[in-house]
VEXPA-736095 format. One record per residue (C-alpha): residue number from 1; residue in three letters; y, z, x. Coordinates in steps of 0.05 Angstrom, whole numbers, plus 32768, in hexadecimal, padded with zeros to 4 digits. Each point is the difference from the previous one (the first is absolute). Example, Ala and Ser with C-alpha at 12.3 -4.5 7.8 and 13.67 -1.06 7.14 Angstrom:
{i->1	aa->ALA	north->7FA6	up->809C	east->80F6} .
{i->2	aa->SER	north->8045	up->7FF3	east->801B} .
This chain:
{i->1	aa->UNK	north->9127	up->7FC0	east->7D68} .
{i->2	aa->UNK	north->8041	up->7FEE	east->7FDF} .
{i->3	aa->UNK	north->8005	up->8033	east->7FC7} .
{i->4	aa->UNK	north->8037	up->7FDE	east->7FD6} .
{i->5	aa->UNK	north->7FD8	up->7FBF	east->7FFC} .
{i->6	aa->UNK	north->7FC1	up->8026	east->7FEF} .
{i->7	aa->UNK	north->8024	up->8025	east->7FC8} .
{i->8	aa->UNK	north->801B	up->7FBF	east->7FE4} .
{i->9	aa->UNK	north->7FBB	up->7FE2	east->8001} .
{i->10	aa->UNK	north->7FE2	up->803D	east->7FDF} .
{i->11	aa->UNK	north->8036	up->7FFF	east->7FCA} .
{i->12	aa->UNK	north->7FF2	up->7FB6	east->7FF5} .
{i->13	aa->UNK	north->7FB5	up->800C	east->7FF7} .
{i->14	aa->UNK	north->800A	up->8039	east->7FCE} .
{i->15	aa->UNK	north->8035	up->7FD9	east->7FDA} .
{i->16	aa->UNK	north->7FD5	up->7FC2	east->7FF7} .
{i->17	aa->UNK	north->7FBA	up->801F	east->7FFE} .
{i->18	aa->UNK	north->8000	up->800A	east->7FB4} .
{i->19	aa->UNK	north->800C	up->7FB5	east->7FF7} .
{i->20	aa->UNK	north->7FBD	up->7FF3	east->8021} .
{i->21	aa->UNK	north->7FDC	up->8032	east->7FD4} .
{i->22	aa->UNK	north->7FD5	up->7FEA	east->7FC5} .
{i->23	aa->UNK	north->8023	up->800A	east->7FBD} .
{i->24	aa->UNK	north->7FF1	up->7FFD	east->7FB6} .
{i->25	aa->UNK	north->802F	up->7FFF	east->7FC4} .
{i->26	aa->UNK	north->7FF5	up->8015	east->7FB8} .
{i->27	aa->UNK	north->8010	up->7FB8	east->7FEC} .
{i->28	aa->UNK	north->7FC3	up->7FE8	east->8027} .
{i->29	aa->UNK	north->7FD1	up->802D	east->7FD9} .
{i->30	aa->UNK	north->8021	up->8004	east->7FBC} .
{i->31	aa->UNK	north->7FC6	up->7FD8	east->7FE2} .
{i->32	aa->UNK	north->7FD9	up->8042	east->8004} .
{i->33	aa->UNK	north->8029	up->801A	east->7FC5} .
{i->34	aa->UNK	north->7FEA	up->7FF2	east->7FBA} .
{i->35	aa->UNK	north->7FB9	up->7FFA	east->7FE6} .
{i->36	aa->UNK	north->7FCC	up->8033	east->8011} .
{i->37	aa->UNK	north->7FD2	up->7FFD	east->803C} .
{i->38	aa->UNK	north->7FB7	up->8016	east->7FFA} .
{i->39	aa->UNK	north->7FD4	up->8018	east->8039} .
{i->40	aa->UNK	north->7FE7	up->803C	east->8026} .
{i->41	aa->UNK	north->8019	up->8036	east->802E} .
{i->42	aa->UNK	north->7FD5	up->801B	east->8037} .
{i->43	aa->UNK	north->8018	up->8043	east->801D} .
{i->44	aa->UNK	north->7FE4	up->802A	east->8039} .
{i->45	aa->UNK	north->7FF4	up->8049	east->7FF1} .
{i->46	aa->UNK	north->800E	up->8022	east->8043} .
{i->47	aa->UNK	north->7FDE	up->8042	east->7FEC} .
{i->48	aa->UNK	north->7FC0	up->7FDF	east->7FE8} .
{i->49	aa->UNK	north->8005	up->7FC8	east->8034} .
{i->50	aa->UNK	north->7FEE	up->7FCA	east->7FCE} .
{i->51	aa->UNK	north->8021	up->7FC8	east->7FD8} .
{i->52	aa->UNK	north->8008	up->8000	east->7FB5} .
{i->53	aa->UNK	north->800F	up->7FC0	east->7FD9} .
{i->54	aa->UNK	north->8020	up->7FFF	east->7FBB} .
{i->55	aa->UNK	north->8015	up->7FC7	east->7FD2} .
{i->56	aa->UNK	north->804A	up->7FFC	east->7FF4} .
{i->57	aa->UNK	north->8036	up->7FD7	east->7FDE} .
{i->58	aa->UNK	north->8041	up->7FF6	east->8026} .
{i->59	aa->UNK	north->8046	up->7FF3	east->7FE4} .
{i->60	aa->UNK	north->8038	up->7FED	east->802F} .
{i->61	aa->UNK	north->8048	up->800E	east->7FEC} .
{i->62	aa->UNK	north->8042	up->7FF5	east->8024} .
{i->63	aa->UNK	north->8022	up->803F	east->8018} .
{i->64	aa->UNK	north->8044	up->7FEE	east->801B} .
{i->65	aa->UNK	north->8012	up->7FC9	east->8032} .
{i->66	aa->UNK	north->7FCF	up->8014	east->8036} .
{i->67	aa->UNK	north->7FC5	up->8021	east->7FDD} .
{i->68	aa->UNK	north->7FC6	up->7FF3	east->7FD2} .
{i->69	aa->UNK	north->7FDC	up->8036	east->7FD8} .
{i->70	aa->UNK	north->7FB4	up->7FFC	east->7FFD} .
{i->71	aa->UNK	north->7FE2	up->8021	east->7FC3} .
{i->72	aa->UNK	north->7FB5	up->800A	east->8000} .
{i->73	aa->UNK	north->7FD8	up->800E	east->7FC0} .
{i->74	aa->UNK	north->7FB6	up->8011	east->8002} .
{i->75	aa->UNK	north->7FD6	up->7FE6	east->7FC5} .
{i->76	aa->UNK	north->7FCA	up->8035	east->800C} .
{i->77	aa->UNK	north->8034	up->8037	east->7FF8} .
{i->78	aa->UNK	north->8036	up->7FE7	east->7FD1} .
{i->79	aa->UNK	north->802A	up->803F	east->800A} .
{i->80	aa->UNK	north->8004	up->7FF4	east->804B} .
{i->81	aa->UNK	north->803C	up->7FD7	east->8018} .
{i->82	aa->UNK	north->801C	up->8000	east->8046} .
{i->83	aa->UNK	north->803A	up->7FDC	east->8020} .
{i->84	aa->UNK	north->801D	up->7FF0	east->8044} .
{i->85	aa->UNK	north->8039	up->7FD6	east->801A} .
{i->86	aa->UNK	north->8005	up->7FC8	east->8033} .
{i->87	aa->UNK	north->8044	up->8008	east->801F} .
{i->88	aa->UNK	north->801D	up->7FCF	east->8032} .
{i->89	aa->UNK	north->802A	up->8021	east->8037} .
{i->90	aa->UNK	north->8024	up->7FF1	east->8041} .
{i->91	aa->UNK	north->8019	up->7FBA	east->7FEF} .
{i->92	aa->UNK	north->7FBC	up->7FF1	east->7FE0} .
{i->93	aa->UNK	north->7FDA	up->800B	east->8041} .
{i->94	aa->UNK	north->7FDC	up->803D	east->7FE4} .
{i->95	aa->UNK	north->7FD8	up->8012	east->7FC3} .
{i->96	aa->UNK	north->800C	up->804A	east->7FF8} .
{i->97	aa->UNK	north->7FFF	up->801E	east->8045} .
{i->98	aa->UNK	north->7FD2	up->7FCB	east->801E} .
{i->99	aa->UNK	north->8018	up->7FC4	east->8028} .
{i->100	aa->UNK	north->7FE9	up->7FBA	east->7FEC} .
{i->101	aa->UNK	north->7FDB	up->7FE5	east->803C} .
{i->102	aa->UNK	north->7FE3	up->7FC0	east->7FE3} .
{i->103	aa->UNK	north->8010	up->7FD1	east->7FC7} .
{i->104	aa->UNK	north->7FD6	up->7FC3	east->7FEC} .
{i->105	aa->UNK	north->800C	up->7FD2	east->7FC5} .
{i->106	aa->UNK	north->7FC5	up->7FD7	east->7FE7} .
{i->107	aa->UNK	north->8006	up->7FBB	east->7FE0} .
{i->108	aa->UNK	north->7FF7	up->801F	east->7FBA} .
{i->109	aa->UNK	north->803B	up->802E	east->800B} .
{i->110	aa->UNK	north->7FD7	up->803F	east->800F} .
{i->111	aa->UNK	north->8025	up->802C	east->8032} .
{i->112	aa->UNK	north->7FD8	up->802D	east->802E} .
{i->113	aa->UNK	north->8028	up->8038	east->8022} .
{i->114	aa->UNK	north->7FE9	up->8032	east->8033} .
{i->115	aa->UNK	north->8027	up->8040	east->800C} .
{i->116	aa->UNK	north->7FF5	up->8036	east->8033} .
{i->117	aa->UNK	north->8017	up->8048	east->8005} .
{i->118	aa->UNK	north->7FED	up->8044	east->801C} .
{i->119	aa->UNK	north->7FF8	up->8045	east->7FE3} .
{i->120	aa->UNK	north->7FD1	up->803C	east->7FFA} .
{i->121	aa->UNK	north->7FC6	up->800F	east->7FD2} .
{i->122	aa->UNK	north->7FE3	up->8047	east->8001} .
{i->123	aa->UNK	north->8027	up->800D	east->8041} .
{i->124	aa->UNK	north->7FE3	up->7FC3	east->8024} .
{i->125	aa->UNK	north->802A	up->7FC6	east->801A} .
{i->126	aa->UNK	north->7FF1	up->7FBF	east->7FDD} .
{i->127	aa->UNK	north->8017	up->7FB8	east->7FFE} .
{i->128	aa->UNK	north->8006	up->7FDF	east->7FBC} .
{i->129	aa->UNK	north->7FF4	up->7FB6	east->7FF3} .
{i->130	aa->UNK	north->800E	up->7FE3	east->7FBB} .
{i->131	aa->UNK	north->7FEC	up->7FBA	east->7FED} .
{i->132	aa->UNK	north->8023	up->7FE6	east->7FC2} .
{i->133	aa->UNK	north->7FEB	up->7FC0	east->7FDE} .
{i->134	aa->UNK	north->8030	up->7FE7	east->7FCB} .
{i->135	aa->UNK	north->7FEF	up->7FC0	east->7FDC} .
{i->136	aa->UNK	north->8005	up->7FDF	east->7FBB} .
{i->137	aa->UNK	north->7FB8	up->8014	east->7FF1} .
{i->138	aa->UNK	north->7FF2	up->8038	east->8032} .
{i->139	aa->UNK	north->8020	up->8044	east->8010} .
{i->140	aa->UNK	north->7FDF	up->802B	east->8035} .
{i->141	aa->UNK	north->8012	up->803B	east->802B} .
{i->142	aa->UNK	north->7FD3	up->801B	east->8037} .
{i->143	aa->UNK	north->8011	up->803D	east->802A} .
{i->144	aa->UNK	north->7FDB	up->800E	east->8041} .
{i->145	aa->UNK	north->800A	up->8040	east->8026} .
{i->146	aa->UNK	north->7FF1	up->8003	east->804A} .
{i->147	aa->UNK	north->7FF4	up->8046	east->801D} .
{i->148	aa->UNK	north->801A	up->7FFE	east->8047} .
{i->149	aa->UNK	north->7FDB	up->803E	east->8018} .
{i->150	aa->UNK	north->7FBD	up->7FEA	east->7FE3} .
{i->151	aa->UNK	north->8007	up->7FB5	east->800D} .
{i->152	aa->UNK	north->7FEA	up->7FF5	east->7FB8} .
{i->153	aa->UNK	north->801A	up->7FD5	east->7FC6} .
{i->154	aa->UNK	north->7FF8	up->8011	east->7FB7} .
{i->155	aa->UNK	north->8011	up->7FD2	east->7FC6} .
{i->156	aa->UNK	north->8024	up->8032	east->7FD4} .
{i->157	aa->UNK	north->8013	up->7FD1	east->7FC7} .
{i->158	aa->UNK	north->7FEB	up->7FBB	east->7FEC} .
{i->159	aa->UNK	north->8020	up->7FE7	east->7FBF} .
{i->160	aa->UNK	north->7FEF	up->7FBB	east->7FE6} .
{i->161	aa->UNK	north->801D	up->7FE2	east->7FC0} .
{i->162	aa->UNK	north->7FFE	up->7FBB	east->7FDF} .
{i->163	aa->UNK	north->8021	up->7FDC	east->7FC7} .
């Protein structure tokens, strides 16, 4: 094997690989900002091993050039407000720590993104899969967790909102 040619080829692959990755920009999803979204949030309680669904109202605000802030208000508990950020990273090939592996754009402008990542929950290795659906009338985030050791998948979060 000729090592210099191999190293040049390897450098070429790593240099151009990001250009083949799926990307998203804040400009593509800025329509999320503005009026409120209404819907429900389904969360998995790992201790009780069951899902709980609550009604929620979502507000999306810009937070810098590469982030959106999601603010959740719960009508059943008016004092309860939570927030999280969607941050684009690594030349817009990642949302947070997770790499965008798929991007589809429907004829109505709805964008469906899938991201993947790895981590640990309660000391167990897991693979995360997020499915984001951003559209003029729909906003959804679904997080599936695959436990490698148990060969089991759990839908940890399933948030669905409409305008």
